[in-house]
Residue frames as qw, qx, qy, qz and C-alpha x, y, z in Angstrom:
[[0.651, 0.130, -0.745, 0.059, 31.34, 18.07, -22.39],
 [0.105, 0.082, -0.725, 0.676, 31.48, 18.78, -18.65],
 [0.533, -0.010, 0.156, -0.831, 27.78, 19.67, -18.68],
 [0.780, 0.071, -0.500, -0.371, 26.94, 16.32, -20.26],
 [0.481, 0.089, -0.796, 0.357, 28.91, 14.48, -17.58],
 [0.154, -0.048, 0.520, -0.839, 27.13, 16.47, -14.89],
 [0.682, 0.032, -0.099, -0.724, 23.74, 15.68, -16.42],
 [0.723, 0.094, -0.678, -0.098, 24.62, 11.99, -16.70],
 [0.266, 0.081, -0.760, 0.588, 25.74, 11.92, -13.06],
 [0.377, -0.020, 0.318, -0.870, 22.56, 13.69, -11.94],
 [0.757, 0.051, -0.365, -0.540, 20.43, 11.20, -13.88],
 [0.612, 0.082, -0.770, 0.159, 22.21, 8.24, -12.30],
 [0.021, 0.055, -0.646, 0.761, 21.77, 9.68, -8.81],
 [0.566, 0.017, 0.076, -0.821, 18.05, 10.26, -9.45],
 [0.773, 0.078, -0.536, -0.331, 17.59, 6.74, -10.79],
 [0.419, 0.086, -0.813, 0.394, 19.37, 5.20, -7.80],
 [0.254, -0.041, 0.464, -0.848, 16.96, 7.09, -5.55],
 [0.732, 0.045, -0.208, -0.647, 14.04, 5.52, -7.39],
 [0.678, 0.099, -0.728, 0.008, 15.49, 2.06, -6.91],
 [0.206, 0.049, -0.734, 0.646, 15.85, 2.71, -3.19],
 [0.438, -0.116, 0.110, -0.884, 12.26, 3.95, -2.99],
 [0.674, -0.131, -0.666, -0.292, 10.98, 0.39, -3.14],
 [0.580, -0.553, 0.280, -0.529, 9.46, -0.63, 0.14],
 [0.021, 0.304, -0.932, 0.194, 10.88, -3.43, 2.26],
 [0.576, -0.226, -0.677, -0.399, 8.43, -6.38, 2.16],
 [0.417, -0.274, -0.738, 0.454, 8.76, -6.76, 5.93],
 [0.081, 0.136, 0.226, -0.961, 7.52, -3.20, 6.40],
 [0.495, -0.069, -0.433, -0.751, 4.54, -3.91, 4.16],
 [0.563, -0.223, -0.796, -0.017, 3.78, -7.10, 6.05],
 [0.243, -0.257, -0.612, 0.708, 3.87, -5.24, 9.37],
 [0.273, 0.069, -0.028, -0.959, 1.54, -2.53, 8.01],
 [0.580, -0.105, -0.611, -0.529, -0.84, -5.22, 6.75],
 [0.383, -0.153, -0.848, 0.334, -0.77, -6.97, 10.14],
 [0.125, 0.119, 0.406, -0.898, -2.71, -4.07, 11.64],
 [0.549, 0.025, -0.340, -0.763, -5.66, -5.09, 9.44],
 [0.348, 0.008, -0.937, 0.007, -5.85, -8.58, 10.98],
 [0.170, 0.128, 0.677, -0.705, -8.16, -7.60, 13.84],
 [0.576, 0.405, 0.237, -0.669, -11.04, -7.08, 11.42],
 [0.675, 0.530, -0.325, -0.396, -9.93, -8.65, 8.15],
 [0.986, -0.115, 0.123, 0.002, -8.18, -11.76, 9.51],
 [0.546, -0.514, 0.514, 0.417, -4.65, -13.07, 9.31],
 [0.275, -0.129, 0.668, 0.679, -3.25, -12.36, 5.84],
 [0.342, 0.142, -0.227, -0.901, -6.65, -10.93, 4.89],
 [0.388, -0.199, -0.861, -0.260, -8.70, -14.12, 5.38],
 [0.324, -0.264, 0.291, -0.860, -11.63, -12.75, 7.37],
 [0.161, 0.219, 0.910, -0.314, -14.18, -14.54, 9.48],
 [0.031, 0.575, 0.724, 0.380, -17.78, -14.55, 8.23],
 [0.148, -0.889, -0.404, 0.154, -19.35, -11.12, 8.39],
 [0.220, -0.786, 0.229, 0.531, -16.16, -9.22, 7.60],
 [0.651, 0.730, -0.146, -0.149, -14.65, -8.40, 4.20],
 [0.850, -0.186, 0.302, 0.390, -11.79, -10.70, 3.19],
 [0.140, 0.885, -0.278, -0.346, -8.87, -8.95, 1.56],
 [0.489, -0.325, 0.750, 0.304, -6.83, -12.00, 0.54],
 [0.398, 0.195, 0.777, 0.447, -6.72, -12.34, -3.23],
 [0.250, 0.832, 0.405, -0.286, -8.87, -9.25, -3.80],
 [0.556, 0.654, 0.194, 0.474, -8.20, -6.92, -6.72],
 [0.513, -0.229, -0.164, 0.811, -5.37, -4.53, -5.85],
 [0.056, 0.271, 0.236, 0.932, -6.79, -1.59, -7.79],
 [0.463, -0.617, -0.493, -0.403, -10.20, -1.98, -6.14],
 [0.648, -0.525, -0.386, 0.394, -8.60, -2.05, -2.68],
 [0.379, -0.046, -0.014, 0.924, -6.50, 1.04, -3.43],
 [0.152, -0.451, -0.367, -0.799, -9.58, 2.92, -4.66],
 [0.582, -0.638, -0.488, -0.127, -11.59, 1.96, -1.56],
 [0.622, -0.407, -0.281, 0.607, -8.79, 2.96, 0.79],
 [0.233, 0.090, 0.109, 0.962, -8.24, 6.28, -0.95],
 [0.326, -0.553, -0.449, -0.621, -12.00, 6.88, -0.84],
 [0.635, -0.607, -0.437, 0.193, -12.01, 6.13, 2.90],
 [0.537, -0.199, -0.116, 0.811, -9.01, 8.42, 3.37],
 [0.053, 0.199, 0.229, 0.951, -10.66, 11.29, 1.49],
 [0.274, 0.247, 0.566, -0.737, -14.01, 10.81, 3.24],
 [0.459, 0.167, -0.454, -0.745, -15.80, 9.83, 0.01],
 [0.629, -0.142, -0.743, -0.178, -16.73, 6.40, 1.39],
 [0.541, -0.608, 0.194, -0.547, -18.56, 6.27, 4.71],
 [0.672, 0.076, -0.704, 0.220, -17.20, 4.02, 7.42],
 [0.659, -0.728, -0.183, -0.058, -17.21, 3.42, 11.13],
 [0.610, -0.676, 0.251, 0.328, -13.43, 3.24, 11.50],
 [0.770, 0.233, 0.341, 0.485, -11.78, 2.72, 8.10],
 [0.260, 0.893, 0.096, 0.356, -11.79, 6.43, 7.28],
 [0.400, -0.873, 0.275, -0.047, -9.65, 7.08, 10.37],
 [0.816, -0.260, 0.431, 0.284, -7.30, 4.15, 9.77],
 [0.686, 0.544, 0.287, 0.389, -6.76, 5.05, 6.11],
 [0.056, 0.977, -0.075, 0.194, -5.63, 8.55, 7.09],
 [0.623, -0.675, 0.374, 0.129, -2.70, 6.95, 8.94],
 [0.748, 0.010, 0.509, 0.426, -1.13, 5.67, 5.72],
 [0.063, 0.538, -0.367, -0.756, 0.49, 7.48, 2.83],
 [0.770, 0.450, -0.071, -0.447, -0.86, 6.75, -0.65],
 [0.441, 0.512, -0.736, -0.040, 2.29, 4.72, -1.38],
 [0.204, -0.189, 0.878, -0.390, 1.75, 2.65, 1.77],
 [0.700, 0.263, 0.360, -0.558, -1.85, 2.01, 0.75],
 [0.698, 0.519, -0.395, -0.295, -0.69, 0.77, -2.66],
 [0.219, 0.426, -0.862, 0.168, 1.90, -1.49, -1.02],
 [0.415, -0.034, 0.752, -0.512, -0.61, -2.93, 1.49],
 [0.765, 0.377, 0.103, -0.512, -3.15, -3.57, -1.28],
 [0.569, 0.521, -0.619, -0.143, -0.47, -5.37, -3.26],
 [0.082, -0.299, 0.891, -0.332, 0.34, -7.51, -0.24],
 [0.586, 0.152, 0.605, -0.517, -3.27, -8.60, 0.23],
 [0.721, 0.502, -0.179, -0.443, -3.84, -9.11, -3.50],
 [0.392, 0.498, -0.773, -0.027, -0.92, -11.56, -3.51],
 [0.352, -0.193, 0.814, -0.419, -2.38, -13.68, -0.68],
 [0.227, -0.149, -0.906, -0.324, -4.31, -16.86, -1.44],
 [0.546, -0.354, -0.109, -0.751, -8.03, -16.70, -0.73]]
């Protein structure tokens, strides 16, 4: 019986950690702001640059992970992508996917 209580307590602690793992939207917004120089405010780029607003989240994540791993050639994106964790990349892609084109 005591073992079951201990297991239940451990499960609840682990689940509360998962709930806290969600990223603060303000953090995501500040990470995404660093993209504005090339991709425009909220991902709405000027002509000649790739707009990120409203783009497919999964496509953006794949591109960023490819930049990060060196599978996709770039002038600067490969270096920038290395500065983010995979979870941050997913969060940033979700931010841009949610923006209106």
